[in-house]
Structures are given as C-alpha cells and as structure tokens.
PyMOL Python script that loads the backbone (N, CA, C, O; Angstrom):
from pymol import cmd

cmd.read_pdbstr("""\
ATOM      1  N   UNK A   1     117.487  73.210  75.700  1.00  0.00           N
ATOM      2  CA  UNK A   1     116.863  74.299  74.989  1.00  0.00           C
ATOM      3  C   UNK A   1     116.338  75.325  75.999  1.00  0.00           C
ATOM      4  O   UNK A   1     115.694  74.963  76.984  1.00  0.00           O
ATOM      5  N   UNK A   2     116.614  76.580  75.749  1.00  0.00           N
ATOM      6  CA  UNK A   2     116.174  77.666  76.626  1.00  0.00           C
ATOM      7  C   UNK A   2     114.906  78.271  76.046  1.00  0.00           C
ATOM      8  O   UNK A   2     114.846  78.608  74.864  1.00  0.00           O
ATOM      9  N   UNK A   3     113.898  78.403  76.891  1.00  0.00           N
ATOM     10  CA  UNK A   3     112.639  79.017  76.468  1.00  0.00           C
ATOM     11  C   UNK A   3     112.804  80.527  76.489  1.00  0.00           C
ATOM     12  O   UNK A   3     113.260  81.086  77.486  1.00  0.00           O
ATOM     13  N   UNK A   4     112.437  81.198  75.395  1.00  0.00           N
ATOM     14  CA  UNK A   4     112.583  82.663  75.383  1.00  0.00           C
ATOM     15  C   UNK A   4     111.636  83.321  76.377  1.00  0.00           C
ATOM     16  O   UNK A   4     110.511  82.863  76.573  1.00  0.00           O
ATOM     17  N   UNK A   5     112.098  84.393  76.998  1.00  0.00           N
ATOM     18  CA  UNK A   5     111.297  85.139  77.971  1.00  0.00           C
ATOM     19  C   UNK A   5     110.351  86.065  77.220  1.00  0.00           C
ATOM     20  O   UNK A   5     110.784  86.888  76.413  1.00  0.00           O
ATOM     21  N   UNK A   6     109.066  85.927  77.491  1.00  0.00           N
ATOM     22  CA  UNK A   6     108.049  86.757  76.854  1.00  0.00           C
ATOM     23  C   UNK A   6     107.623  87.827  77.857  1.00  0.00           C
ATOM     24  O   UNK A   6     107.284  87.507  78.996  1.00  0.00           O
ATOM     25  N   UNK A   7     107.638  89.088  77.444  1.00  0.00           N
ATOM     26  CA  UNK A   7     107.187  90.133  78.374  1.00  0.00           C
ATOM     27  C   UNK A   7     105.738  89.878  78.794  1.00  0.00           C
ATOM     28  O   UNK A   7     104.934  89.438  77.972  1.00  0.00           O
ATOM     29  N   UNK A   8     105.389  90.144  80.053  1.00  0.00           N
ATOM     30  CA  UNK A   8     104.032  89.877  80.546  1.00  0.00           C
ATOM     31  C   UNK A   8     102.932  90.479  79.687  1.00  0.00           C
ATOM     32  O   UNK A   8     101.872  89.871  79.534  1.00  0.00           O
ATOM     33  N   UNK A   9     103.158  91.657  79.125  1.00  0.00           N
ATOM     34  CA  UNK A   9     102.107  92.290  78.331  1.00  0.00           C
ATOM     35  C   UNK A   9     101.894  91.601  76.986  1.00  0.00           C
ATOM     36  O   UNK A   9     100.933  91.910  76.281  1.00  0.00           O
ATOM     37  N   UNK A  10     102.787  90.664  76.621  1.00  0.00           N
ATOM     38  CA  UNK A  10     102.634  89.928  75.368  1.00  0.00           C
ATOM     39  C   UNK A  10     102.258  88.464  75.587  1.00  0.00           C
ATOM     40  O   UNK A  10     101.840  87.791  74.645  1.00  0.00           O
ATOM     41  N   UNK A  11     102.399  87.969  76.794  1.00  0.00           N
ATOM     42  CA  UNK A  11     102.099  86.570  77.087  1.00  0.00           C
ATOM     43  C   UNK A  11     100.593  86.367  77.205  1.00  0.00           C
ATOM     44  O   UNK A  11      99.882  87.237  77.707  1.00  0.00           O
ATOM     45  N   UNK A  12     100.115  85.225  76.743  1.00  0.00           N
ATOM     46  CA  UNK A  12      98.691  84.922  76.881  1.00  0.00           C
ATOM     47  C   UNK A  12      98.384  84.352  78.256  1.00  0.00           C
ATOM     48  O   UNK A  12      97.329  84.634  78.824  1.00  0.00           O
ATOM     49  N   UNK A  13      99.293  83.556  78.792  1.00  0.00           N
ATOM     50  CA  UNK A  13      99.145  82.969  80.122  1.00  0.00           C
ATOM     51  C   UNK A  13     100.293  83.487  80.983  1.00  0.00           C
ATOM     52  O   UNK A  13     101.461  83.396  80.604  1.00  0.00           O
ATOM     53  N   UNK A  14      99.942  84.034  82.152  1.00  0.00           N
ATOM     54  CA  UNK A  14     100.931  84.633  83.044  1.00  0.00           C
ATOM     55  C   UNK A  14     101.114  83.811  84.311  1.00  0.00           C
ATOM     56  O   UNK A  14     100.172  83.189  84.801  1.00  0.00           O
ATOM     57  N   UNK A  15     102.319  83.816  84.829  1.00  0.00           N
ATOM     58  CA  UNK A  15     102.587  83.251  86.150  1.00  0.00           C
ATOM     59  C   UNK A  15     102.271  84.326  87.186  1.00  0.00           C
ATOM     60  O   UNK A  15     102.007  85.476  86.835  1.00  0.00           O
ATOM     61  N   UNK A  16     102.297  83.955  88.437  1.00  0.00           N
ATOM     62  CA  UNK A  16     102.031  84.943  89.488  1.00  0.00           C
ATOM     63  C   UNK A  16     103.122  86.007  89.523  1.00  0.00           C
ATOM     64  O   UNK A  16     102.838  87.179  89.769  1.00  0.00           O
ATOM     65  N   UNK A  17     104.367  85.607  89.279  1.00  0.00           N
ATOM     66  CA  UNK A  17     105.461  86.587  89.243  1.00  0.00           C
ATOM     67  C   UNK A  17     105.289  87.566  88.086  1.00  0.00           C
ATOM     68  O   UNK A  17     105.485  88.770  88.251  1.00  0.00           O
ATOM     69  N   UNK A  18     104.919  87.045  86.908  1.00  0.00           N
ATOM     70  CA  UNK A  18     104.706  87.917  85.751  1.00  0.00           C
ATOM     71  C   UNK A  18     103.532  88.861  85.985  1.00  0.00           C
ATOM     72  O   UNK A  18     103.593  90.038  85.628  1.00  0.00           O
ATOM     73  N   UNK A  19     102.458  88.340  86.587  1.00  0.00           N
ATOM     74  CA  UNK A  19     101.293  89.178  86.873  1.00  0.00           C
ATOM     75  C   UNK A  19     101.650  90.277  87.871  1.00  0.00           C
ATOM     76  O   UNK A  19     101.252  91.429  87.702  1.00  0.00           O
ATOM     77  N   UNK A  20     102.390  89.923  88.895  1.00  0.00           N
ATOM     78  CA  UNK A  20     102.808  90.920  89.888  1.00  0.00           C
ATOM     79  C   UNK A  20     103.662  92.012  89.235  1.00  0.00           C
ATOM     80  O   UNK A  20     103.517  93.192  89.553  1.00  0.00           O
ATOM     81  N   UNK A  21     104.540  91.619  88.335  1.00  0.00           N
ATOM     82  CA  UNK A  21     105.370  92.593  87.627  1.00  0.00           C
ATOM     83  C   UNK A  21     104.511  93.477  86.742  1.00  0.00           C
ATOM     84  O   UNK A  21     104.671  94.697  86.735  1.00  0.00           O
ATOM     85  N   UNK A  22     103.597  92.864  85.994  1.00  0.00           N
ATOM     86  CA  UNK A  22     102.734  93.606  85.071  1.00  0.00           C
ATOM     87  C   UNK A  22     101.836  94.589  85.822  1.00  0.00           C
ATOM     88  O   UNK A  22     101.669  95.732  85.396  1.00  0.00           O
ATOM     89  N   UNK A  23     101.257  94.141  86.943  1.00  0.00           N
ATOM     90  CA  UNK A  23     100.371  95.005  87.725  1.00  0.00           C
ATOM     91  C   UNK A  23     101.122  95.917  88.684  1.00  0.00           C
ATOM     92  O   UNK A  23     100.542  96.820  89.287  1.00  0.00           O
ATOM     93  N   UNK A  24     102.422  95.667  88.815  1.00  0.00           N
ATOM     94  CA  UNK A  24     103.274  96.443  89.721  1.00  0.00           C
ATOM     95  C   UNK A  24     102.755  96.384  91.154  1.00  0.00           C
ATOM     96  O   UNK A  24     102.563  97.405  91.814  1.00  0.00           O
ATOM     97  N   UNK A  25     102.538  95.161  91.607  1.00  0.00           N
ATOM     98  CA  UNK A  25     102.078  94.971  92.984  1.00  0.00           C
ATOM     99  C   UNK A  25     102.773  93.743  93.574  1.00  0.00           C
ATOM    100  O   UNK A  25     103.444  92.993  92.866  1.00  0.00           O
ATOM    101  N   UNK A  26     102.603  93.557  94.851  1.00  0.00           N
ATOM    102  CA  UNK A  26     103.215  92.425  95.547  1.00  0.00           C
ATOM    103  C   UNK A  26     102.446  91.141  95.257  1.00  0.00           C
ATOM    104  O   UNK A  26     101.232  91.163  95.052  1.00  0.00           O
ATOM    105  N   UNK A  27     103.160  90.032  95.242  1.00  0.00           N
ATOM    106  CA  UNK A  27     102.513  88.732  95.054  1.00  0.00           C
ATOM    107  C   UNK A  27     101.482  88.488  96.151  1.00  0.00           C
ATOM    108  O   UNK A  27     100.448  87.869  95.901  1.00  0.00           O
ATOM    109  N   UNK A  28     101.753  88.966  97.359  1.00  0.00           N
ATOM    110  CA  UNK A  28     100.804  88.768  98.459  1.00  0.00           C
ATOM    111  C   UNK A  28      99.469  89.450  98.165  1.00  0.00           C
ATOM    112  O   UNK A  28      98.420  88.951  98.573  1.00  0.00           O
ATOM    113  N   UNK A  29      99.495  90.577  97.466  1.00  0.00           N
ATOM    114  CA  UNK A  29      98.255  91.258  97.079  1.00  0.00           C
ATOM    115  C   UNK A  29      97.460  90.409  96.090  1.00  0.00           C
ATOM    116  O   UNK A  29      96.233  90.347  96.157  1.00  0.00           O
ATOM    117  N   UNK A  30      98.160  89.767  95.188  1.00  0.00           N
ATOM    118  CA  UNK A  30      97.503  88.899  94.210  1.00  0.00           C
ATOM    119  C   UNK A  30      96.888  87.699  94.914  1.00  0.00           C
ATOM    120  O   UNK A  30      95.738  87.347  94.654  1.00  0.00           O
ATOM    121  N   UNK A  31      97.653  87.064  95.810  1.00  0.00           N
ATOM    122  CA  UNK A  31      97.111  85.922  96.556  1.00  0.00           C
ATOM    123  C   UNK A  31      95.877  86.324  97.365  1.00  0.00           C
ATOM    124  O   UNK A  31      94.920  85.556  97.463  1.00  0.00           O
ATOM    125  N   UNK A  32      95.898  87.521  97.940  1.00  0.00           N
ATOM    126  CA  UNK A  32      94.759  88.008  98.722  1.00  0.00           C
ATOM    127  C   UNK A  32      93.525  88.173  97.825  1.00  0.00           C
ATOM    128  O   UNK A  32      92.416  87.815  98.220  1.00  0.00           O
ATOM    129  N   UNK A  33      93.721  88.712  96.622  1.00  0.00           N
ATOM    130  CA  UNK A  33      92.616  88.889  95.672  1.00  0.00           C
ATOM    131  C   UNK A  33      92.077  87.541  95.197  1.00  0.00           C
ATOM    132  O   UNK A  33      90.869  87.385  95.018  1.00  0.00           O
ATOM    133  N   UNK A  34      92.961  86.571  94.992  1.00  0.00           N
ATOM    134  CA  UNK A  34      92.531  85.224  94.592  1.00  0.00           C
ATOM    135  C   UNK A  34      91.682  84.609  95.698  1.00  0.00           C
ATOM    136  O   UNK A  34      90.601  84.078  95.443  1.00  0.00           O
ATOM    137  N   UNK A  35      92.182  84.688  96.925  1.00  0.00           N
ATOM    138  CA  UNK A  35      91.487  84.092  98.069  1.00  0.00           C
ATOM    139  C   UNK A  35      90.097  84.703  98.246  1.00  0.00           C
ATOM    140  O   UNK A  35      89.154  84.014  98.638  1.00  0.00           O
ATOM    141  N   UNK A  36      89.977  86.000  97.955  1.00  0.00           N
ATOM    142  CA  UNK A  36      88.698  86.693  98.087  1.00  0.00           C
ATOM    143  C   UNK A  36      87.781  86.429  96.887  1.00  0.00           C
ATOM    144  O   UNK A  36      86.633  86.872  96.870  1.00  0.00           O
ATOM    145  N   UNK A  37      88.293  85.707  95.887  1.00  0.00           N
ATOM    146  CA  UNK A  37      87.492  85.404  94.709  1.00  0.00           C
ATOM    147  C   UNK A  37      87.326  86.583  93.765  1.00  0.00           C
ATOM    148  O   UNK A  37      86.400  86.602  92.954  1.00  0.00           O
ATOM    149  N   UNK A  38      88.205  87.556  93.862  1.00  0.00           N
ATOM    150  CA  UNK A  38      88.088  88.769  93.065  1.00  0.00           C
ATOM    151  C   UNK A  38      88.950  88.759  91.807  1.00  0.00           C
ATOM    152  O   UNK A  38      88.697  89.528  90.880  1.00  0.00           O
ATOM    153  N   UNK A  39      89.946  87.912  91.764  1.00  0.00           N
ATOM    154  CA  UNK A  39      90.884  87.896  90.642  1.00  0.00           C
ATOM    155  C   UNK A  39      90.747  86.582  89.883  1.00  0.00           C
ATOM    156  O   UNK A  39      90.833  85.514  90.489  1.00  0.00           O
ATOM    157  N   UNK A  40      90.533  86.639  88.561  1.00  0.00           N
ATOM    158  CA  UNK A  40      90.374  85.403  87.790  1.00  0.00           C
ATOM    159  C   UNK A  40      91.702  84.699  87.574  1.00  0.00           C
ATOM    160  O   UNK A  40      92.664  85.305  87.102  1.00  0.00           O
ATOM    161  N   UNK A  41      91.753  83.438  87.916  1.00  0.00           N
ATOM    162  CA  UNK A  41      92.959  82.640  87.718  1.00  0.00           C
ATOM    163  C   UNK A  41      92.617  81.170  87.797  1.00  0.00           C
ATOM    164  O   UNK A  41      91.492  80.792  88.123  1.00  0.00           O
ATOM    165  N   UNK A  42      93.595  80.351  87.497  1.00  0.00           N
ATOM    166  CA  UNK A  42      93.415  78.903  87.567  1.00  0.00           C
ATOM    167  C   UNK A  42      94.738  78.266  87.946  1.00  0.00           C
ATOM    168  O   UNK A  42      95.803  78.866  87.800  1.00  0.00           O
ATOM    169  N   UNK A  43      94.648  77.045  88.431  1.00  0.00           N
ATOM    170  CA  UNK A  43      95.855  76.326  88.837  1.00  0.00           C
ATOM    171  C   UNK A  43      96.209  75.259  87.814  1.00  0.00           C
ATOM    172  O   UNK A  43      95.338  74.574  87.277  1.00  0.00           O
ATOM    173  N   UNK A  44      97.495  75.134  87.559  1.00  0.00           N
ATOM    174  CA  UNK A  44      98.057  74.023  86.806  1.00  0.00           C
ATOM    175  C   UNK A  44      98.913  73.301  87.832  1.00  0.00           C
ATOM    176  O   UNK A  44      99.946  73.812  88.263  1.00  0.00           O
ATOM    177  N   UNK A  45      98.477  72.108  88.219  1.00  0.00           N
ATOM    178  CA  UNK A  45      99.032  71.415  89.380  1.00  0.00           C
ATOM    179  C   UNK A  45      98.806  72.307  90.589  1.00  0.00           C
ATOM    180  O   UNK A  45      97.661  72.565  90.961  1.00  0.00           O
ATOM    181  N   UNK A  46      99.875  72.779  91.204  1.00  0.00           N
ATOM    182  CA  UNK A  46      99.732  73.641  92.389  1.00  0.00           C
ATOM    183  C   UNK A  46     100.114  75.088  92.087  1.00  0.00           C
ATOM    184  O   UNK A  46     100.220  75.908  92.999  1.00  0.00           O
ATOM    185  N   UNK A  47     100.321  75.398  90.813  1.00  0.00           N
ATOM    186  CA  UNK A  47     100.844  76.709  90.432  1.00  0.00           C
ATOM    187  C   UNK A  47      99.750  77.551  89.766  1.00  0.00           C
ATOM    188  O   UNK A  47      99.097  77.104  88.823  1.00  0.00           O
ATOM    189  N   UNK A  48      99.562  78.770  90.270  1.00  0.00           N
ATOM    190  CA  UNK A  48      98.561  79.666  89.716  1.00  0.00           C
ATOM    191  C   UNK A  48      98.993  80.195  88.365  1.00  0.00           C
ATOM    192  O   UNK A  48     100.166  80.497  88.141  1.00  0.00           O
ATOM    193  N   UNK A  49      98.009  80.304  87.455  1.00  0.00           N
ATOM    194  CA  UNK A  49      98.204  80.884  86.136  1.00  0.00           C
ATOM    195  C   UNK A  49      97.049  81.841  85.870  1.00  0.00           C
ATOM    196  O   UNK A  49      95.970  81.704  86.447  1.00  0.00           O
ATOM    197  N   UNK A  50      97.286  82.810  84.992  1.00  0.00           N
ATOM    198  CA  UNK A  50      96.297  83.845  84.717  1.00  0.00           C
ATOM    199  C   UNK A  50      96.228  84.101  83.223  1.00  0.00           C
ATOM    200  O   UNK A  50      97.253  84.289  82.567  1.00  0.00           O
ATOM    201  N   UNK A  51      95.013  84.109  82.688  1.00  0.00           N
ATOM    202  CA  UNK A  51      94.801  84.406  81.283  1.00  0.00           C
ATOM    203  C   UNK A  51      94.842  85.922  81.129  1.00  0.00           C
ATOM    204  O   UNK A  51      94.092  86.638  81.793  1.00  0.00           O
ATOM    205  N   UNK A  52      95.713  86.406  80.258  1.00  0.00           N
ATOM    206  CA  UNK A  52      95.896  87.843  80.104  1.00  0.00           C
ATOM    207  C   UNK A  52      94.589  88.550  79.746  1.00  0.00           C
ATOM    208  O   UNK A  52      94.301  89.614  80.293  1.00  0.00           O
ATOM    209  N   UNK A  53      93.798  87.982  78.841  1.00  0.00           N
ATOM    210  CA  UNK A  53      92.546  88.648  78.454  1.00  0.00           C
ATOM    211  C   UNK A  53      91.566  88.703  79.629  1.00  0.00           C
ATOM    212  O   UNK A  53      90.825  89.676  79.763  1.00  0.00           O
ATOM    213  N   UNK A  54      91.552  87.667  80.486  1.00  0.00           N
ATOM    214  CA  UNK A  54      90.702  87.696  81.684  1.00  0.00           C
ATOM    215  C   UNK A  54      91.139  88.799  82.637  1.00  0.00           C
ATOM    216  O   UNK A  54      90.307  89.485  83.230  1.00  0.00           O
ATOM    217  N   UNK A  55      92.444  88.964  82.779  1.00  0.00           N
ATOM    218  CA  UNK A  55      92.976  90.009  83.671  1.00  0.00           C
ATOM    219  C   UNK A  55      92.657  91.389  83.104  1.00  0.00           C
ATOM    220  O   UNK A  55      92.304  92.300  83.854  1.00  0.00           O
ATOM    221  N   UNK A  56      92.777  91.551  81.787  1.00  0.00           N
ATOM    222  CA  UNK A  56      92.447  92.843  81.179  1.00  0.00           C
ATOM    223  C   UNK A  56      90.970  93.181  81.382  1.00  0.00           C
ATOM    224  O   UNK A  56      90.632  94.330  81.666  1.00  0.00           O
ATOM    225  N   UNK A  57      90.086  92.186  81.237  1.00  0.00           N
ATOM    226  CA  UNK A  57      88.659  92.398  81.492  1.00  0.00           C
ATOM    227  C   UNK A  57      88.421  92.756  82.951  1.00  0.00           C
ATOM    228  O   UNK A  57      87.626  93.648  83.251  1.00  0.00           O
ATOM    229  N   UNK A  58      89.104  92.068  83.859  1.00  0.00           N
ATOM    230  CA  UNK A  58      88.995  92.353  85.301  1.00  0.00           C
ATOM    231  C   UNK A  58      89.443  93.793  85.578  1.00  0.00           C
ATOM    232  O   UNK A  58      88.796  94.508  86.343  1.00  0.00           O
ATOM    233  N   UNK A  59      90.548  94.216  84.955  1.00  0.00           N
ATOM    234  CA  UNK A  59      91.037  95.582  85.159  1.00  0.00           C
ATOM    235  C   UNK A  59      90.028  96.600  84.662  1.00  0.00           C
ATOM    236  O   UNK A  59      89.821  97.630  85.304  1.00  0.00           O
ATOM    237  N   UNK A  60      89.392  96.324  83.518  1.00  0.00           N
ATOM    238  CA  UNK A  60      88.365  97.235  83.001  1.00  0.00           C
ATOM    239  C   UNK A  60      87.190  97.349  83.973  1.00  0.00           C
ATOM    240  O   UNK A  60      86.703  98.445  84.249  1.00  0.00           O
ATOM    241  N   UNK A  61      86.742  96.196  84.488  1.00  0.00           N
ATOM    242  CA  UNK A  61      85.628  96.211  85.459  1.00  0.00           C
ATOM    243  C   UNK A  61      86.019  96.984  86.714  1.00  0.00           C
ATOM    244  O   UNK A  61      85.231  97.779  87.226  1.00  0.00           O
ATOM    245  N   UNK A  62      87.222  96.755  87.206  1.00  0.00           N
ATOM    246  CA  UNK A  62      87.679  97.443  88.420  1.00  0.00           C
ATOM    247  C   UNK A  62      87.782  98.948  88.189  1.00  0.00           C
ATOM    248  O   UNK A  62      87.481  99.739  89.084  1.00  0.00           O
ATOM    249  N   UNK A  63      88.207  99.342  86.995  1.00  0.00           N
ATOM    250  CA  UNK A  63      88.342 100.761  86.692  1.00  0.00           C
ATOM    251  C   UNK A  63      86.979 101.453  86.626  1.00  0.00           C
ATOM    252  O   UNK A  63      86.877 102.648  86.903  1.00  0.00           O
ATOM    253  N   UNK A  64      85.936 100.710  86.263  1.00  0.00           N
ATOM    254  CA  UNK A  64      84.593 101.280  86.146  1.00  0.00           C
ATOM    255  C   UNK A  64      83.821 101.260  87.454  1.00  0.00           C
ATOM    256  O   UNK A  64      82.801 101.935  87.593  1.00  0.00           O
ATOM    257  N   UNK A  65      84.315 100.476  88.419  1.00  0.00           N
ATOM    258  CA  UNK A  65      83.632 100.382  89.711  1.00  0.00           C
ATOM    259  C   UNK A  65      83.641 101.719  90.428  1.00  0.00           C
ATOM    260  O   UNK A  65      84.632 102.448  90.403  1.00  0.00           O
ATOM    261  N   UNK A  66      82.540 102.023  91.056  1.00  0.00           N
ATOM    262  CA  UNK A  66      82.481 103.260  91.835  1.00  0.00           C
ATOM    263  C   UNK A  66      83.102 103.017  93.202  1.00  0.00           C
ATOM    264  O   UNK A  66      82.879 101.972  93.812  1.00  0.00           O
ATOM    265  N   UNK A  67      83.880 103.981  93.683  1.00  0.00           N
ATOM    266  CA  UNK A  67      84.447 103.824  95.028  1.00  0.00           C
ATOM    267  C   UNK A  67      83.345 103.872  96.080  1.00  0.00           C
ATOM    268  O   UNK A  67      82.322 104.524  95.872  1.00  0.00           O
ATOM    269  N   UNK A  68      83.541 103.191  97.206  1.00  0.00           N
ATOM    270  CA  UNK A  68      82.521 103.234  98.273  1.00  0.00           C
ATOM    271  C   UNK A  68      82.334 104.654  98.775  1.00  0.00           C
ATOM    272  O   UNK A  68      83.291 105.419  98.899  1.00  0.00           O
ATOM    273  N   UNK A  69      81.087 104.991  99.061  1.00  0.00           N
ATOM    274  CA  UNK A  69      80.812 106.331  99.570  1.00  0.00           C
ATOM    275  C   UNK A  69      80.953 106.353 101.081  1.00  0.00           C
ATOM    276  O   UNK A  69      80.558 105.420 101.780  1.00  0.00           O
ATOM    277  N   UNK A  70      81.527 107.441 101.560  1.00  0.00           N
ATOM    278  CA  UNK A  70      81.741 107.589 103.010  1.00  0.00           C
ATOM    279  C   UNK A  70      80.806 108.599 103.598  1.00  0.00           C
ATOM    280  O   UNK A  70      80.846 108.849 104.803  1.00  0.00           O
TER     281      UNK A  70
END
""", "prot")
cmd.dss("prot")
cmd.show_as("cartoon", "prot")
cmd.util.cbc("prot")
cmd.orient("prot")
C-alpha cells in the first residue's frame, strides 16, 4: 500500500524535509535552529518531527520580534 503524499501546508506533523520545503530553507538551517533551542520539534526514534501548529505559532512570534538595533 502506498501512502498518499500530503502537501506540507496540509500535514499536521512534518518531517524535516517537508519543513524545509515549506519554509523554503536548507535542512542545515533547521538543524541549527533546533540545536539553538529556537525551533519547536520532537523526535520519533532518531527522526525529527514538527507539529504544524507549533511551527505556525513560532513563525508568528518570529514575525513580531523586533530586529536587533545597531
């Protein structure tokens, strides 16, 4: 049986590849954000997963953050 492919914007749980596609960034950027504790995610065995609603909330918070002043 073949599992149907769900577009990242419709999936509730995303893989790192799906998240990278949805955010249009490199997987290495996502791993860097995870390591810094800035991106919400969890592991299933050794594989990272991301709750879409958590990522949307994170994006809202990031969009409201003020840039550092120089």
